[in-house]
C-alpha positions in Angstrom: 0.0 0.0 0.0 2.9 2.4 0.9 4.4 1.7 -2.5 1.2 2.5 -4.4 0.8 5.7 -2.3 4.5 6.6 -3.0 4.0 6.0 -6.7 0.8 8.2 -6.8 2.6 11.0 -5.0 5.6 10.8 -7.3 3.4 10.9 -10.4 1.5 13.9 -9.0 4.7 15.8 -8.2 6.1 15.0 -11.7 2.9 16.2 -13.3 2.8 19.4 -11.2 6.4 20.3 -12.1 5.7 19.6 -15.8 2.7 21.9 -15.7 4.5 24.6 -13.8 7.3 24.4 -16.3 4.9 24.8 -19.2 3.2 27.7 -17.5 6.6 29.4 -16.9 7.6 29.0 -20.5 4.3 30.3 -21.7 4.5 33.3 -19.4 8.0 34.0 -20.7 6.9 33.6 -24.3 3.9 35.9 -23.8 5.9 38.6 -22.2 7.3 39.5 -25.7 3.9 39.1 -27.4 0.6 41.1 -27.6 -2.6 39.5 -26.3 -5.4 39.5 -28.8 -7.9 38.4 -26.1 -10.6 35.8 -26.6 -10.4 32.1 -25.9 -11.1 30.3 -22.7 -8.1 31.6 -20.8 -6.5 35.0 -21.0 -3.6 35.2 -23.5 -4.9 32.2 -25.5 -4.3 34.1 -28.8 -1.0 36.0 -28.7 0.5 37.8 -31.7 4.3 38.0 -31.7 6.9 39.8 -33.8 9.0 37.1 -35.4 11.2 39.0 -37.8 12.3 42.6 -38.1 12.9 43.9 -41.6 15.6 46.3 -42.3 13.6 48.5 -44.6 9.9 48.9 -45.2 10.4 50.1 -48.7 10.1 47.6 -51.5 13.1 46.4 -53.5 12.9 48.1 -56.8 15.0 48.0 -60.0 14.7 50.3 -63.1 15.5 48.6 -66.5 15.6 50.4 -69.8 15.5 48.7 -73.2 16.1 50.0 -76.7 14.3 48.4 -79.7 15.5 48.4 -83.3 12.7 50.8 -84.4 14.0 53.4 -81.8 11.2 52.5 -79.3 12.2 52.7 -75.7 10.8 50.4 -73.0 11.1 51.5 -69.4 10.4 48.9 -66.8 10.2 49.3 -63.0 10.6 45.9 -61.3 9.2 45.7 -57.8 10.2 42.8 -55.6 10.5 40.4 -58.6 6.7 40.0 -58.5 5.3 43.2 -60.0 6.3 45.4 -62.9 5.3 48.8 -64.3 6.0 49.1 -68.0 6.1 52.2 -70.1 6.6 52.1 -73.9 7.9 55.3 -75.5 8.3 56.4 -79.1 10.3 59.6 -79.7 10.0 60.4 -76.0 6.2 60.2 -75.9 4.6 57.5 -73.8 2.3 55.4 -76.0 1.5 52.4 -73.8 1.6 51.9 -70.0 0.6 48.9 -68.0 1.3 47.0 -64.8 2.0 43.3 -64.6 2.2 40.5 -62.2 4.7 37.7 -62.4 3.3 34.5 -64.0 4.6 31.1 -64.9 6.8 30.7 -67.9 8.9 27.9 -69.4 11.8 30.2 -69.9 12.7 33.7 -68.7 10.4 36.0 -66.6 6.9 36.7 -67.7 4.5 39.4 -66.4 0.9 39.6 -67.4 -1.2 42.8 -67.1 -4.3 42.4 -65.0 -6.6 42.5 -68.0 -4.4 39.9 -69.7 -4.1 42.2 -72.7 -0.3 42.9 -72.4 2.6 40.6 -71.6 6.2 41.8 -70.7 8.5 38.8 -71.2 12.3 39.0 -70.5 15.1 36.6 -70.8 18.7 37.6 -70.3 19.2 41.2 -71.5 16.3 41.1 -74.0 12.6 41.6 -73.7 9.5 41.4 -75.8 6.0 42.9 -75.4 2.9 41.1 -76.5 -0.6 42.5 -77.0 -3.5 40.1 -77.3 -1.1 37.1 -77.8 0.7 38.9 -80.7 4.3 40.2 -80.4 4.3 43.9 -80.9 8.0 44.5 -79.8 10.8 41.9 -79.7 14.5 41.8 -79.6 14.7 44.9 -77.4 18.1 45.1 -75.7 18.8 46.3 -72.2 20.6 49.6 -72.0 23.1 50.2 -69.2 
């Protein structure tokens, strides 16, 4: 009987120390988090800062292309996922569209939201398509 009582007390103490350890860890964890409230217990839904970014500004790159017919294509690439394209002839903007990165077998392809225009680049060249027809091709990147 003493052995059973001793075993029960040992299990109870082990469980209590495990629970206390979990509470202490949760308390330490929640000290660096914000409480969203709700749930059965207070602090059930914390929100925590996991990563601090160096800059809140997006990573942008400006690319210029020159086509054989003296057309210029100016591209503003934002975070590799989004582009703003301006097509200029003799310094006058004739076409402007924004595009989102899409799947391509080769190179990088960006479709306009209305799917009318496509900016497609591979290496230092680009082409522009309108309604699935190439309107500018072989345009070379200018440094």
